[in-house]
N, C-alpha and C positions, 0 to 999 in steps of 0.2 A: 693787563690781562692772563700774561703766560705763567705769572708765579699763579695766581689764582688758579687756569686749569691744572697746574702739576701739582699743587694740592689737593683740589678736588680729586685728581686721579689716582693719588697714592692714597687719598683715604677710601675712596672706594676699591681700588685693589686691597687695600687690608680688611675691612669688613668682610669683602667675597672672600677672600683668602680662607677668614674665620668658617664664615656658612660654610666653606667644603669640607675642610678640616673637622668639624663637629656633624657636617651630614653623614662622613667617613666613618667615624669613629664612635655617636654618642650608640648604645645598645640599643632602649627600647625606643623600634621603626615604627610604633604606633603614636611614637608621638613627634614623629616626624612625619608625619601625614601630610600637613601642611608646608612643610621646609621650603618647598617650591616657592613659594609666594612670597619668602624673608629675602631672595638672593637679592632684588632690586627695590626690595620697596625704598629705601633711603637713600637713592642715585642721585636725584634734585633737592636730594638736601644735607650731603654730606658735603660739608667745604674743608674738610681738612684729615686730619688723622687724630685730630683732639675729638671732636663729631664724631669720627668713626668709632670709636670705642664706645663714647656713650651709646649706640646703636645696636652695635654690639651684645652691651649689656642688653638691651630690650630684648634682643632675638634671642638669646640666652635665655631669657626669662620666661619665655612664653612656654619652654620646654615643660617646665613645671619641677624642677628638680633642681633645686638646689646646693647639692653639688655639682653642679657643673654650672661653671662661674667663671670670671676675669677676674685671676689670680695673682697680676703684676703686670706693667708696662712700662718701655720708654719709648719717650716720643721725642723728638728733636734735641734728642742731646741730653735731656734731663735724667736724675739718677729714677732710680726702679720707684714707681708709684704703685701699692698695694690700699686696693679697693675697700670697700666695708666689708663684715661679712654678712652674709644674708640675715634674717632674723631666724636666731633659734640656733645657728651655725657654730657659735661659743658652747654651746651647749649638748655637742653630740659629744660621743664616747671617739670618734675618733679624729681626736685633737692632735697626734700625728699629719695625717694628711692635711689638714689645712693649714701648717708651717708652724705649729706650736714647737719649744723645744723639747729636743729628743733628750732623756736620761741619760748621764755614763755607768750607769746600773742597774737594772729593768729588773732583775732576777732578785730574788730575798728569800734565804735556806735557813732555815732552820729544825734541829732536833728536840724534838719538844717527847714530855715524860710519856713515861711506857712506850718508848723507841720507836715513836710515832714521826714520819718524814714529813716536816712544811716546806713547801715550792709553793712562792708566790711569783707569778710573772706577770708585771708591769701592762710588758708593753712588746709589740713581734716589730716596733721600727726599727728600731736599735742595728747596725749590721753585723754588728759582735753576739748577739743575740744568740744562738744557736751554741755558740762558745760558752756564754755564759751560763746556760741552761749544764751545758755538758757539766762543768764544774760546779755547779752547784751538784746534780745527780751524784756526783761521786761523794760527797760529804755524808749522804743521807742513803745510797745506795741499800746497807744492810739495815735498814729500820724494816720493823714488824707491819707498817699501815704507811698511807699517805694522806695526805691533804694537797691537792693543785688547787694553789685558788686565784682564780683569773680572773678575781672581782678589779671593776674599774679598770678591765684590760682593752681598750678599743679596737683592740688588734692590728694591722699592718699587713706586712708581706706575706701573702699566701704558701710563700714557699718554705719561706722560714719559720711558720707555724707548722706547718707540716715534717720538718724537719725534727723541730723539740717531740711535734706528738711520737716520735718514736719510740722514747723513753715509758711512755703513758699506753701504748697501745700494742697488743703482743701481736694480733692479725685482726685484719678485715679493712672495710672501707674505709676513708678516711675524710672525705669527700669530692666534688666536681666545681670546674669553673670551666664559664662560655663566654665570647665574646665574637664579636664582629671584627671582621676582616674588613679592609679599607674597602676591597669587591664587592663584599656585602653575604659573603660567605661565610659561615659561621664554625667557627673554632674551641670543640668541647675538647677538657680535657679529665679522667677521673683518677684517682690516687688512694693506693692500697696500700696496705701492708699484708706480708708473712713473715712465715716463721725465718727467714732468712735476708728477707731484699724488700727495698720499695717497689712497686709497679707503678708507673704514668703509664697509661689506656689516651691516647692523642685523633680526635674523629675532627676531618675538616670538611665540610662539605663536598662531595664531588670525588673526594681521594679517601684512599686504600686504611682502614683503619692501622695504627702506629702503635707499638709498644715498646716501653722501655724499663728495663729490671736495673737495681742497684743495691751494691750491698746497703744495708740498717746496723743501726745502733740499735744496740742489745739495749731491751724495758728491762726495767728494772722493777715490774708493779706486780708480772705476772704469778696469780695465785694470791695475792695478799689484799687488804681491806683497798677499797678506796674511796675518798671522796674528793667531788669536784665539786666547788666553791664559783659561783656565778651568782652578777645582778642587774641593775637594769641598768649597768653601765658595761655589761661585759658585750664587744658587737663585734663584727666583723671576722678576722681569720680567730679570734678567742674563741665568736660560737663554735667557728667548726671545731676547735682542736674539744674543745669543750663533749660536745655530741659525737667527736670519736672514740673520745675515750668511755665515756657512757656506753654507747651503742656496740662498742668494741668487745665487752666483755658481762652487757645484760642479764644473761641466762646463769652465772656463777652466782649473783647477787652479793657479789664482794665489792659492785662500784656501784656506787650511785650520788646523785646529783642534788646542791641543795642552796639553796638563799633565795634569790627572786627570779622571777623572768628575763632573759637579757634583751638587750636591746631589741636586734632584730635588723641587724645592716647586710644583707646580705649583698651591698655590693659595691665592684671598687673602681676607681679613678686612676687617670692618667694626667701628668702636666704637658700638654704640649704648647710648643714655641709658634707662634705665629708670625712669621717673616722676618725675624729677630726684633720683635717690638711688641708685640701683648702674649702673655702667658696667659692661656684657657686650663682650665682642669674639668674634662671632660667624664664623666659615668661610662665607661665602655664596659664593661665587665658584669654578670653575677656568678654569684657561687652559691652551691649547696650543700647541704647535711649528709649524713654519709649513708641516710635513707630517703636521697635526692628530694629534700625539701629547702626552698628557696627562703632564705631566710628574709625576705621585703626590701623595704629599699627607705631603711632607717624611719620607718614610722611615716612616711610620708602621704600615700596609700597603701600600702600593705606590709601585715606585720605578726612576721611565721617566730617568734624566738622559743631558743630552750627553755621549756621551762623547769623547773628544777623538778627533782621525784618526789619535796622534802622542801616545805617552804617554809622560810623560816624571818620573818622581816624583823629587821633592825628595832629593836627597842631604846625609848627613850631614855632608859639608862645603862644601856649597856654596848646599843650603835651598832658596829658594824662586829662588834665583840661578841653578839648575841649567835650571828653566823658559826664564827670559829668554835664558838663553845660546843656547839650542836652537833658541828661536824667530828670535835675532838671525842665527846661522848660516845656517838657514832660506833668510831671506829676502837674504842676503848674495849665497848661493851661486843662487838666481832673478835677483837683478839681474845677474848677472856672466852668466850664461849667456844675458838678455834683450840683452845687449850684445852 
């Protein structure tokens, strides 16, 4: 009896700890309206940590957010286990957030004919991404026009994406991010670029606004034609960067976007360890475009994609090259007009 009681108690403690941390961190409080009813729902049924894990999965599923889920657990000294991904998770552009392998080289840079610089950024998940982009920029800095290719970039670290955006945004807002604090207050940060610096404006409910400024990297696209390429697999912080580049210089007519509407993912996740036994990925934040538009929740209920100025579908013959060709031809025309 003592063993049974101990196992049941350990299982209930694990389940309740998971219930508590999700209730503190999950962003969408409307989906937490019935959360209290889950606290003791399975008390009489939990006979150990294994059953607790199954009930935790049911509890998380009630939120209707496929990104908030169990991503690993270690019980009874067993090796880490990875639960199956929810339906559709594998097709999300946020492969890096689901544990997919990260490339060691996420930037491709070329000088195209006509002195057009081509910079493709595949992801913002690699810790060296800012260094990679910095090195790539140096190779094309002297070009007369640029293609910034963010197709199939599922996003990643927002701070790294903002740092990379410094090379392509002369001035203006980059975007904003909002998250819940454990005590229920809201944390809000706006990011903007100016001639010589990057500005962070942080607001926390009940506190004075805080402003922080930092020296910025020199932009290379000022006064030059630019095309930003996006598609339906451009998501998360890559959408923020694409919108920031286009919005920063819309009035000049030198910057445009081409391709297909982006994925529409304005939610961010954090992975939290619960009692060192289970790991839960929790949607804990939202982020918005430079014009304060929320991109949506990865097409689960809301989608506000970045819609390119010029829609260029992939063709049966050319595939993705159709979009690249359109960008190249548009830039050639702009260069000739300027000459």
